N, C-alpha and C positions, 0 to 999 in steps of 0.2 A: 401377903399381906403387906402393903408399902409401908414405910417409915415414917408416921405422921411427925415427928420430930424435924423431918428435914422439910416440910410443907411451906413454900412458902407462898404469903397473901397477899393480895396486892388488889383493893377497891377504890372506886372512883363514884362519883355523882355524876348524873347524866345532865350536864350544861353547857355550852356553848354555841347550839344547834350545827346547821348542815354546814360543813365547808370544804369547799370544792378549788381552791386556791392554794393550798400547800400540800406537800408530800407528806403520804398517809404516816412517816414514821416523825414528821413534825409536829403533828397534830395532838392538841390536850387529849387524853383519856376520853372524859366525857363528850370531847364534841363527835360526829355523825360523818361519815362517808354517804351514807344513804339515809334519808329520815322524809319520808313520803307518806303522807296521811297522818303524818304527826304532828303537833302543837309544841313547841317551848311553852311548858306551863308555867305561870306565875307562882305556883307554890312548888315549884322546882319539878325537875324532871321533863320528859318528853310524853307527852298524852296523846292517846288518838283522837283523832276527829271524831266531833258530830255530825251527822247526817243531815239529810236535808228531806222534806219531803213538799208533795203538792199542798200548798196555801188555801188555792182555790181549785177546786178540783175540775170543772168544766174547761175547757181549750177557749183562750180568748178566738171571739169570731176573727175568721179571715174573711178580709174585706174584697183584695181583688188578688188575680194570680194566686200562684201556689207556691208553699214553702215560706211564707211571710215570718221572718224571726218577730220578737218581741220589741219594738222601739224605746217603751217607756214603762215602767212601774216606778209605782209612788203609792204611799199609804198618806192619805188626807180625808179628815174629817169622819174617822170610822170606818172608812171606804180603801179600798184596793182600785186605785186607777192605772190602767194600761192600754198602749196603745199598739196597733199592729195593723200596717198599710195606713188605708186613708182612714181610720176613726177611732176616738178614742172611747174608752170603754171604763164603767164601773163595777164592781163587784163589792158588798157589804161583807163586812169585817166583824160582824155582832158577835159577839162572843157571850152562852148564856149557859148557866148550870143545868148540866142535862142527870135526867134519872131516868134509865130503864128499866121498862115493865117486868122482862125478864134476864136472869141471871146467865141464860145462855145463849148464844146466836138463832134467833126466829129466821125463817125463809118464807113467805107468805107475807099478808097483810097482818096487822097490827097496829099499834098504838106506841108513840114516846111522849114522854110527859116533860115539859120545863118548866125554869121558874117562869119563863113568859115568851108567849111568839105574839109580841108587839114588833111589829118593822118585818115581820113576815108575809109575804104573802098568800091570799087563802088555798091556794095551792102550788104545787113545784116540786124543788130538787133541795134536799140538805143535807149537809156535810159532816159528821162525826170521824175525826180524824182521816182516813184515807176512802173511809166506804161513803156512798150515796145511799140515799133514800130519797125515795120519791114518795108524796103524798098528794091527797085528792081533799081533805080539809082542817079547818082548827077551829081548839076551843082557845080560852083567854091563855090556857099553859099546856094544851096538847097536842100535837099532829096525829090525825086520823087517818085511816084508809094506807096506812105506809106500808111499802113495800121495799126488802132489805135489797143490797147488793147490785144494784141498778150500775150500768154503765160498764160492765165488766170490773164493778169492784169486788170486792171480798166479805162477805159476813162476817163480823166478830164480835166479841164478847165488850164490852166498852163498859169501863168505871163509871164511877156516877161522879159528877159534877166535870165532864168530858165537854169541850169546846164542841158547841153548834154551829153552824153557818149557815145563811144561805148559800146558793151553789147555781149562780145564775149569772149572766153580764148583764147590762142595760148600757144601753149606745149615748152617751152625751155629745159628742160631737161629731158629725160627719162632715166635714168641711177641709182636709186636710187631703190635700194634693202633692205627691212625690216627695213626700216627708222622709228627711232621712234621720237617724237616732236624735233623741231628743235632749234639751236641757230642762230643768226646770227648777223653781225657787219657791219654797215655803215662806210667807212673810206677813206681818200684819202693821199697816201704817195706820189705821183709825180706829182700832179694839174690833176690829173683822180679819179672821182667818180668811187669807186666799192662798191659792197656788196658780204659777202663771207657769206656763209651756210656752218654749221654741224649738223649732224643729228644721231650720235649716231654709225652708222654704217657703212658710206660710206666716200671715202673721201672729204675732206671740195671741195666747187664747190663756183666759183669767178663769177662773173658777173660786166660786164663793163656798161656804159649806153646804150650801143647799144643792150644789154643782150645776148651778147656771151659767153657760158660757157665755164671755164677753170677750170679743175679738180686739184686741188694740187695733185702732184705725190709723195711726201714723205710720205712712207708705217709708219712711225713712230708716223704721226698724221691721216692715215686714222681712221674711226670712233670715233672721239673726239666728244664729248658733248658741249665743251663750247668752246668760242673761243672769242679774244678780242683785239682790237687794241690798243698799249702803245708804245709810244716814237717809233714810225715807225718802230716797231717790230710787228710780228702778233704770238699770242699766244694761243697754243692749248692746252686743256685737258680735262681729262674725258673719256681716253679710259679703255675699261672695263679691259684690262689685263695690265695696268699702272693707275689705277684709282688715285696714288697718286702722278701722275710726271705733270708738268706743259714743253712743247715743244715751244721755240721761237727762230722764223726764224732771218734769216739776216736781217739786218735794211734795210729797204725800198723794200725787195722783200719777200712775203707771201710765196715764192714756194722756195728760198734758203736756205738748214740745214746746211751750212758746218762750221764747230766751228771756223775754221781760219778766216772767215767773218764774226763770230759775232752772230751766232746762237750759243744754247748750251739748256739744262735742269735745272730744277727744282724740286726736289723732298720735299715733307712736310712729315709728320707723320700723315695724315688723310688722309682720301677719300673725293677728291674736287667735290662740287656741283655745283659752279659758279665762272665765272670773270666777273669784275666789274671794269671798268675806274672811279677814282673819283679824280677830281683836279690833283695833281703831282702825283699820287699812282696807282697800280695795287693790286685793294684788290683780294683775295684768298679766296673763301668764301669754309670751309669743312663742314662735319658731325656734327661735335664738336668741330672746331677751326675756325678760322679765322686769316689769314694772310694777309700781308701788303707787298707789290715788290716796291721798289723806287729805282732811279736811273735814267741813259740812254743807256747805252752801256753795255756789256758784264761784260766789264772791272770793272763798278761800282754799277752792281746792287747790291740792299742788300735785303733780308727779314729778317721782324721781326713778332712776333706773338703780332695782336690786342690783342686777347682772347684765353689761351687754356682751356676757359670752356664752352663755349658754341658755336654751331653753327649754320646753316641755313638748313631748312628744303626741302627748292626748291628753283631752279636759277630764276624761272619765276616769284618771291614775290619781287626780289632786283631792287629797283629802287632809280637814286638820286631825291631826294624830301625836299623841304624845306631848302636847303643848308646843307645836311645829305646824308648817304646812308638810306634808309630802307627796311627790310626785314621781314622774317618771320623765327623765334626762335621757338624753340619746347614750349615755353611759352607765344607767342602773337609776334607782332610787335614788333622790337626794331629799334633804329638808331644806327650805329656804333660808333658814338662818345659816348653813352652813356654806351654802351657796353663796350668800349675801358674803360672807367671812372669806372666803379659798378662793370662787369663783370657777373656773372651769377645770381645774387640776382635779387630777383622778382621787383626790382626798375627800373630795366635795361629796363624790357618793358614798353610800353606807354599804351599799351592797356587793364590797369586795369580796368576802368570801362566796358568794353563789353569780359570779360578774358571768362564769361560762354560760348560765341558762338568761342570763338576760341579753346577754349577746346576740345567742339565738333567736330567742323569741320577740325582741325588737323590730328584727328583720324579716322575720318569717311570720309574726299575727297578722290578720286584719280588722281585728276587733280588740281593744281594752276594756276592762271593767275593774273596779276596785271596791270596798265596802271595808267600815270602820267596824268593831266590835268591839266598843269602850270597856267591858268588863274584865275584859282580858288584854287590856293594851296591846290590841292585834288589828294587823293590817293585814287585807287579802289582796291581792292583785292578780288578776286571770287573763291568760292569753287566749283567745278564741281563733277559729280559723274555719271559716264556713266549710261543710265537708266532713270535717274532722269528728272522727266519732267520738263520744261523751269518756266514754272511758280512757282515753286520751290525752285529754285536754287536761293542761297544767296551770297550775297557776302556784304562786309562790306566798308563802305565811311570812308576814315580818311581826315580830313581837320585841317590844322594849322589856326587858327586863333588866332589872338592876339598873346600872350605867351602859348598857350596851343593848345592842341589834342583834336579836338571833332570828336563825331563818331557817324553816322547813319548806320542802314540797306539797303542794297537795294536788293529786291526780284522780278527776271522775266528775268536775263541776265545770258546764261549759256554758255562763252566763250569755247573752245577750243584752240585758240592760240590768241595772242592782237600784236597789235603795235601803239606807240604813236610817231607822228612826227610834228613839227612845222614848216610850208610852209610858208614862206612870213609873218609871225607873225600870222598864221590861225594854229589852232591844230586841228590836223589830229588824231582822236583814232577810229581805226577798229580792229574788231574781227572776227574770224571764228567760225561755230557754230559745232556743232555735226553733222547733215545735209549737210552739204557742203557749207553753205552758208558764203557769206563776209558782215558786216553790220558795219556801220558808227554809234559811239555812240555820243551822244550831237544834235543828230537830231530830229525831228519829235515831236509829244504829244503822241505817243503810244510805245509800244516796237513790233516794226514791225507790225501793225495792233492790238494788243492785248492793252485794256486799262491798264493804270499804276494803278495800286491799292495802293494809299495814307494811311498812317495811322500816327495819330500823338495820344500821349495820353500823359497829365501830370501827373505829382506826384499824390500824394492825400493830396490835399491840408487841414489842419485845421486850418490855419492863428494864428499859436501859441498857439492854445488850443483844444484838442481832446476831451474835454468834455463837448465842449460847443453845441450845435445845430445851424447850421446857415441855415435859409431862404433865400434862393438865389431869388434875383429879376432881374438881370440883366447880362450879360457879354457883353462886349464891345470887339470886337477884330481887332486889327490894323494890316492890311495886303496890300503886294504890289501886284498888277495883273499886269501880262502881256496881259491878256483878259480876255471872262468871264469865270469863275469859277464853276465847280459843286461838289461840297463837301457838307458834312452836319454836323453841330454840335451836339457833344451828351454828356449832363451832366449826372453825375453818381456819387453815393453818397455812402458812406461809406464801400469803396474798394469793391464797385461793388458786393456786399453782394445779394444773390439770395431776399432776403425779403426786400431790399430797393428799394426806388422810383425810375421808371425809365422812365424819362418822353421821349416822342417820339422824334426823331431826326429834328432839327432844319436848314432848309434848307438857307444855307449863300447867303446873297443877294448879284449880283452882276450886278442889274440894274444901278448901278452908279459906274462901270466902270470908270476911266479915260482913253482915246485915248492916247494911243503912237505915237508920229509922227516916219511912217515909218514900225510902226509893227502890228497897229490895222489895222483890216478889218472891213470896214463899209457894213453894206447890206441893201437893201432895201424889204429884206424879215421877212415878218412879224416873222416867228418863230425864225429868227435869233437873234444874241446877241445884242445889242444895248450898245451903248459907248456913256458916254458924254464925248462932247468935251472941256478942259480944265477943266477937272474935278478933285478932286485930286489925286494924284501919289500915297498914300497911306491911300485909305478911311476907315473909320472909320464902323463896322458893329455892330449897337445896339442892341443887340436881347433880349427882354424881356424872361424869363424862369422861371420854375416852380420845386418845389420841396423841401427837406431839409436834412440835414444829420450833422453826427459829421465831416465829411471830403468831398469834393468834388472834384472831375476830370474832365477833359476836355478833349474829345477825338472831332480828327477830321479824317472823313472818305471820301476820294477822288477817286472817281471810274470810273471817265469822260475821256475823250477824249482831253480836254482842253489845252491850255497852262502854263505853270507853274505860279505859284505866292509864293510869299513868306510869309509866318505866321510872324509877327514880333513883336506880344506881345498881352497880354490880361490884362483888366479888370475886373475884378469879385466884384460885388455889392452886400453887404447879409445882413439882418438882426440879429442880436443875439436874440437867445432865450434861452428857459432855461438847467438848467447844467443839465447832465445826471447822 
């Protein structure tokens, strides 16, 4: 039996995020050499990411050719709007409280009782989670003639008060031709909510809450790629024939362009790639420059350069985030404030720790998208390429934690269009894909049915002396579960040299996961995960381990379909051996 008095403990918190620009021996113990499908957690540690699942189950109709990707997804007026090809469609996103008449999955015909069927067609298809139901009739609170598990979906037991949605697409505009990726703006000039779309080829189109379409008639803004509402004017830019020109409408009239009534144009000396309102300014992003417009009317509009030394790679990377504007520059992610202060130096980019990922993907990607998850202070940027399989598509998670940015990789999400909207305090993150489906992120424990492969690797830890052999005795893992977990701990020695000791994986013990009221599911099935009521919310797993080396690294491999959990920290216990 080893002499426990000689055991040396070394503990560290999981913090600092993914770091790829320093030697593993110069990294802080809590940083990560691999951090994939984990996210820096505001409550501390690294949390396995949530999944995504279809938000509107039927595919967005394809209007011409084959293989059309979703060019736009937006939430507006309690509807999901989407564009694919030449048309714009809407699908209801109404949420009703559900009561299933049977507690077991039924197959055949039946009824589904809800709070109200108001707004649903007299017959059609409804969606409950990922299952589709067809029905042939309605009463005020009941769908009748119900058939379960249609369109190759799976019958399941649904809890009371589960979301029920109409599941169909309605064409609301068929006048798009040769449309590219859309930009849009939600706005309210006169007490009425509206949304305006531009697509780089057609007249801008406006929808009110009734989803009645009205084209902007002014020819000078037809073919615009970018749009923004600022000071009750509508600003348009990105027309191929006038790439350096911004056109703005009369106040309170997105389709009024008389200069005598307050409309006008602004020219900059670079090709415009995006517009974004932030605080009291309209930022005009260009290929090599950034400008800021201030003022309220034609008489006092003023434009100043933010920087003449660096520009924006793609408009779909521009987001308001952590009290600033974040965008993708040619050297990585940047904030407007730092760029204005520092200019084009490398210090202006916030992504030095993961710069190698950006260097590769800025060059190789054909499509960029981004979303913000405000309650996590999180920005996600996705790099997509046509023909690339979803499971290898990558993105970067950026989290503002304390006073610094931390990063991780995300693999398995391949958007072609995105939207984020906060509705009554709830964050709705949507993305369309290359196949024509609309998904909701931050939902479920899989990527639309595909297991989420989470990976973490610590730096190579030498505990201050690379010349002393360490005989590992035990690893204590502090983690916060949200359900049972399915993950393995691996110990690797000496930079994972081929001749080093490689102990077998140690399954993480989730037998004493604490039950969280309102989230834990208790089962009487012997094979189901069991929970300990009143157990610790952040359990410690004490795992005896084998092997020795001059340095040691920890890996966590998560390949299950369980709920997320957070890795909070580790304590490694070892005995000192001989000097090399």
